[in-house]
N, C-alpha and C positions, 0 to 999 in steps of 0.2 A: 269205775268206768274209765274209758281211755283218757289219756292225757293229751294236751295240745302239743303238736310237734312242728318243728320246722321241717322243710322237705328238700334236703340236698339232692336226693335221688328221686326219680320217678320209679315207683315200685308197683308191680302188678302181682296179683294172685293168679297162679296158673290154674287152669281148669282141671279138676279131678272128678271123674265120674263117680256119682254116689256120695260125694263129700261136699263139694263147694256149691251146693244148690242155694236157692234164694233165702231159705231160712238161715243157713249157716252164714251167708254173706251179710245179711242184715244184722245178725247178732255179733258177728265178728267186728263189723264196723262200729257197732255200739259200744262194745267192751274193750276193744284193742286198738283199732285204727292203724295208721301207718301205710295203708294201701291206697294208691292213687286210682288204680283201675282193676276191676274184677273181671276176669275172663270167664264166662259161663261155660259149663260143660257142653260138649258139642251136641248140636242138633243133627239128627239123621232121619231121613224119611223112611217109612216102613214099606212093606212090599206093595202097598197100594198107592205109594207116592205121597202119603200124608204124614203129619206129625201127631204124636200121642198127646193126650190132654196133659199129661205130666210134663212133657217137654215144653208145651206152650205155656203152661202155668208158671214154669220157672222164669220165663222172660216177660211176663205181663208187667207193664210199667208200674202198676199198683203194688206189685210185690218187690219192687226194687227202688223205692223212693229214697232219694238222698244219697245214692251211691252210683258211681260211674261204672256201668256194666257194658262189656263188649261181648256180644254173642259170638259163638264159634260154630261153624258148620263142618260137617264131614260129607263130602260128595265126590263122585267121579263121573257124574253125568251132568251136562249143562242144564238140562231141564230141572233136575233136583236142586241144583245150585240156585238157579233163578227163582224157583218156587219158594225156597226157604228165605231168600233175600226179600222176596215180595212180602212174606209174612212179617219179617222183621221191620221192614220199612213201614208197614201199616201200624206197627206198635210204636213207631217214633224213633227207632234206632237210626243212626247215621253211619255206623261202621260195623263191619263184620270181619271175623277172622276165619281163614280157611285152614283146617287141620291137615297138615301133611307130616304130622309127628307121632301120631298114636302108634306104638310099637307092637301091640299085641297081635299074635298070629291070626286070631279069628277076624281081625280087621285087615291086616296087611295082605293076607291070602286072598282077600276079595278086591284087592287093588284100591283100598281106601287108606286114609291116614298116611303113614310113612310108606305104604305099599305103592304110592304113586311116584316115589322118588326114583325108581328105576324105569319110569315111563315118561321121560322128558317131553317127547313129542305130544303125547296125550295131554300132559299138564299144560303145555302151551296152547293146544287146541281148545281146551276148556276155557282158559283165560281169554283167548281170542273171541270165543262165542259169548262168554258170560259178561265181560266187562262193559260192552256197549249196551247191555240190556238191564243192568242193575243201577239203582240210584245210590247205593251205599258205597262208602269208601271201603277199600279192601286191604287188609294186612294178612300176612301168611306166617304160620308157625311151622317149622320143619326141623327134622333131624338131619344127620349127615349122610344118611343112606339107609338101605335095607340090610345088606349083608356086610358092608364095609363103609368106609368114609368117602368113597370116590365120587358120590353124587353131589356133594354140597357145593363145590365151586361151580360146576356146570349149571346147577339149578339157580344159583345166585345170578349167573350171567343171563340166564333166560329171564329171570324176574326183572332185570334191569330194563327190559323192553316194555314194561307195563307200569302204569301209574299207581303203584302201591303206596300206602301210607307208612308201612313199616315191615321189616322182616325180623321175626323172632327165631333165633338159632339156639337149638339144644344140641351141643356137639357130642352126641352119641349116635350110633346107628341102631336100627330097630332091633336087631338080633341080640343086642346087649341088654335090652329092656332097661333096667336101672342098675345093672351090675357095673363094677369098675367106676372109674372117675370120668366125669365129663372132660373132653379133650380140649383144654384151653389153648394148647399150642395150635391145634387145627383152627380154632376160632380166630386166633391171631393171624393165621395164614390167609383166611378167606375174608376177613373183615374189610380189607381195602377193595375187594371186588365189588361189593354192593354199593350202588349209587343211592340206595334208600337208607333211611335211619334204621339202625340195627339195635335190637334188644338181645341181651344175653340171658340165657336160661340154663340152669344146671348146677347142682351141688352148692348152692349158696345156703350155708347152714349156720352162719355166724355173722356178727358185725364185721369181724376181720376179713371174712371171705369177700364181702361186698366192697369194703374199702380197698382191698388188694386188687380186685377186678377193676374198680374205678381208676385206680392209679395205673394199672397196666394198660387199660383201654380208655384213655381220656375222652375219646370222641363218643363213647357209649354213655348215654344218659339215662337209659331205661334198663331195669333189671327185673326179671320175673322169678318169683319164688313159689315153689309148690309144696312138696312134702314137709320141708323143714318148718314152714310157717304154720302147718297144721300141728306138728309135734310141739312147737314152741310158739304159741299165738302172740307172744310179746315181741317176736323177732323183728317184724317190720317196723314197729315203733322204735325199737332199739337201734335199728339201722338208721332210721331217719334222725335220731338224736345222736348217732355215732357213740353210743354208750350202751354197754351190755349189762350194766348194773340195774337191778330192780329195786328201786328205793321205795317200796310199798309192799303191802301184803299180797304178793303175787298169787299165792295159793288160794287165798280167799277170793280174789278176783276171778281166778280160773274156775273155782267152784261155783260162783254165781253165774258165770257164763254157761257152764255145763248144765246147771239147773234150768236155765232159761231155754237152752237148746233142747234138752230132754222134754220139757213141758210143751214146747212148741210142736215137736214131732208127735207127742201123745195126742195133742189137740187136733192134729191134722189127720191122724191115722184112720184108715178105713179097714185095716187088716188086723187090728187088735194089738195088744201090748207086745206080743212075741215078735211081730214084724218090726216094731220100733226098737226093741232090744237088739235084734239082729242088725239093724241099721247103726245103732250106737256102737255095737261091737266093731264095726268098720272104722269108726272114729277112734276107738280105743287102741287100735293098732298103731295109731300116731300119738294119741294123748298119753299113752303109757310111757312114752319116751321122755316125758317131762318129769318123771319120777325116778328116783335113784334105783329102786328095784323094779325096773320096767317089766321084766318077764313075769315076776310075781304079781304085779298089778294087772297085767293083761290076763293072766290065768284066772284071777278072781272074777273078771267080767265074762270070760268064756264059760265059766261054770253057772252063770246066772240063767235060769230057765224061765223066769217070770218076773213081773214088775217088782214084787216084794224082795226077791233074791237080788235083783239088780240094784235096788235102793239100799239094801244091806251092804252090797259091795261098795257103793258110793260112800256110805257113811264110814266104812272101815278104811277105805283108801284115803279119804280126805282127813280122817282123824289120825291115822297112824303112819302113813308113808311120807317120805321126804320129797318135797317138790324142788326140782332143780332151779 
């Protein structure tokens, strides 16, 4: 199980669709820890203006006991924004995060996520209409733009006009997706613009990365980690301890976490074992990177077509492959 840590940084887990749901969050906290705030994958209303049962279930208080969860919403219409905030307030939440960072074309082409970053007037209009009508505190997560980095400074200036709790900056533009490196120089340029507390997000993959960022940006006290903490679930606790050494049987601990995660999804599944195996394959895109032969490990799980084959792959990998 997780070790007790001191907390020199405030660390958040980034929301990753299909990965960081309540089952994962609960078990991650139980086995690894090191995360102060868990940002839940975004809510988005359907064509009828409602939320799916799956989306609502993810944020029910009973499914998130003992962890600090901040819901995230995706909206470009005030009515949808207000409706989702009303649902969240009824569940007892006090803060919501607005997603202006999702880079995928199927989202941005609809003017959602990072697609709003080239629509500053609309973004301001939404804030003007929404903020007086919601009871939740609001933070915003954004990228640097859609096609280039030109939107970030002007959007931060707009945000200065509103009572936000925080701005989370991922210094990539949407068309980059996750290619290349996050632009820390750009972050340094725009950091003085914001009058709100700023969180840094992007390419924190090691203890050294976070320590370097903290030294470079001493006014930044909050860092958000996404893909790297899925690939190395020990990373957050390592950062909190400022120590990358794993002075315990990390492979055994990871195996116990995986077993609990797999069993939880099997117990919840209404679509059969194949659906769960497909979901777990999404995790193994990240988990495999914790093993020396990551490509070989991932291929073993890709070949699994049923529960027995999947469990055989688990046994083989944890018995024979080297955990980093």
